[in-house]
Residue, then its C-alpha position, 0 to 999 in steps of 0.5 A: m903172603n897176602n896181607d890184604l886177606r889177613a887182619r892184624v893180630s891184636g893178641v894171642v890166647v894160649d890155652a892149655g887143654h884140660g887140667g886139674d880134675d880133667p886129665g884129658a887123654v890118659s895112657n900108660g901113666l901119661r896124662e894129656k893135661d901135663f903135656t898141654l901145660e908144658a906146651a902152653k907155658y912155653l908157647y906163652q913165654r916165647l910169643k911174649e919174648l917176640g913182642i906179640p900180645v899174649a894171654i894164657t888160660r891156665d899156667t898151673d894144674r888147675t880145673l877150669s870150667r868151660e865158662e872160665r876158659i871161654n871168658t879168658m879167651v874172649n876177654s883178654f883181647g876181645n872177640g875179633r877176627d884179629v884175635l888168635v886162640l891156640s888150644n894145645h892138646i894131645n890126641s888118642g885113638g891109636g893114630e900117629g902124627a899132628e893134626i889141626y882143627y880150624p873153625l867153619r868160619n875160617n880158611d885153613e891158612l893159619a892151620s896149614m902154616i902151623l902144621e907145616e912148621i910142626g912137620n918141619a920140626g920132625q913130626k908126621m903131619r896128618g892134616t888140617f880138618q874142620r869138625r861139625l856138631p852132629e846135632d847141628p852141622s852148621k856149628d863147630y863141634y868144639y866149644i872153643m870154636r862155637d863160643t868164640p864166634n869171631t876169633q881164629s880158634l885152632l885146636i892143635e893136636y901134637g900127637f897121640i898119647d897111645n901111640a909108641n912112636d908119638v909118645k917118644k916124640l912127645q916126651n923128647n921133642l914136644l917143645d920143638y913142635v911148639e917152636g914151630v907154632v911160634k914160627a908160624v904165628a910170627e909169620y902170620a902176624d908179620v912179626p920178625y921171628t928170632p930163635p929162642t936164646e940159650n936158656g938163662s942168657s937173657g937173665r930168665y931161665t925156663v925150668k926143665k924136667g929134672d931141674t931143682l933150685w939147687g941145680i939151677a943155682r949151681q949152673f948160674n953161680t948163685t945161691v938157692d936163697a938168692l933165687r927164692t928171694l928174687n922170685n918170691l918163692t914160697s916153695d922149692v917145688l918147681q914146675i916145668g915151664q916155670v920162668l925164674i929171674l936170675p940174679g944180676s939180670e936187668e930184672d934183678q933190680e930195686t923193687m918195692i912190695y905192694t899190697v893190692q887195695k880196693g880199686d887198684s888196677l895195673w894201670k893205676l899202680a904203673n902211674q902211681f909208681g912211675t913205671s909201666v904195666a908191662a913192667i909190673r906184668e913181667l916182674n910178677n909173671l902175671t898172666s892176667d891184668i885182674l888183681r885181687i885185694g890183698q894180692t902182693l906185687q913187686i913194683p919196679v923202682a927207678g934207681n935214682n928214686v931209690e937212692e934219694s927216697i924212703l919207702y913208707t907204707v900208709q897206715k890208718g890215720d895217716s895224712l900227707w901232713s903228718i907223714a911230712n912232719r914225721y920225716n922232716t919234709t914237706v907235703n909238696a915234696i911228697r906230692t911231687l915225688n909220688n906224682l899224687t893228684t889228691d891228698v886222700l891216702q889209702i891204707g897200704q899205699v906205698l909212698r916215697i919220702p924224700g931222704k936217703p936210707t941209712e946204714s941201719n936201714p939200707s932199704g929205707r923202708t919203714y912200717t908202723v905197727q898196728t893193733g893185732d900185728t905180730l913179727w910173723k905177720i909183718a915178715n910174711q907181708f913184706g917177704t922178709t923173716v922174723d929174724q931179720l926184723i929182730t936184727l934190723n930193729d935191734l929188738q930185745t923182745t917179740m912183743l910189739r906195740p901199736g905205733q912202733i916204727l920198724k925198719i923193713s929189710 
């Protein structure tokens, strides 16, 4: 391996070709977009496990415009030669085997390494190629190469959707071929390669074809409700490649729910709550650092702080002084516990208040009712249920009054 000829890999962008309204190649009821999504999600997760900075263009079956796809590719880690773009595809046209296209600006080193590993995994190797735009042969045919002019952008074709041999291989061995890509990228980036652990042994489980929440819960001796709660699931429908956190894992930790406010960033939230950007990304399965106002995030909370603090959500009209008086503490104590550099508060901001949760309020979290609030609205905001709110607060009616303080499960 000649490291002098190779730039350090600063990041990898994984692309799931096609998606949504664009199915890609179709044959015998099979759609390219389904295979590419499965491949991309697996590749994204495995590179993340190896510690390689990675982003993904889409992790659901959604339509991406050309502009959206390119923006993700060039904005995730920049547009330098040290950025790899791996676009996953399935071929058509009656051929057989895997082939890889690489840009006119690059040599075939990385493409050849990946193709060889796919071949080692059992797929026929057709070769590595470059393709020129017919109307301007000085340019690449594929826009993911033309519009990312400095990155090492590869288009990986794992096999042919209209070839009987390849279809069987793609249905049974696709992820083996993708693991070959992982090996090659790790070698290229000079990152130690470790094979995938048994699914679930790391505290995370990657959903496979045919999985159900009930089946996963039974396999890991837990309950469907525990999986739903831990992963913030609003539906029992699972997607192949979806990663679930398992109860009892290191990630099954104390967390708080935070609603994103105007001006928030992952860096700001990590500093505010004494955690890291990476921890928030992992806990929420984020594939982008872009946040939207109103988005709900789980925030890791250190155990020692959980035991000695109550969680309070800032309401309209609150000040550090009013909150300190309400909880019989001091402004300085709240400032110190929350690493505050200003006394200006934002509505929805979550503060730790000195004090221990009580048996009647084991989470230690409270919420002050606002005009227009309902139990249903509050339950949805904090990821709980109306029945739990009624039980925890000994409510005799569902009618709320502004200023009423509720305990939050």
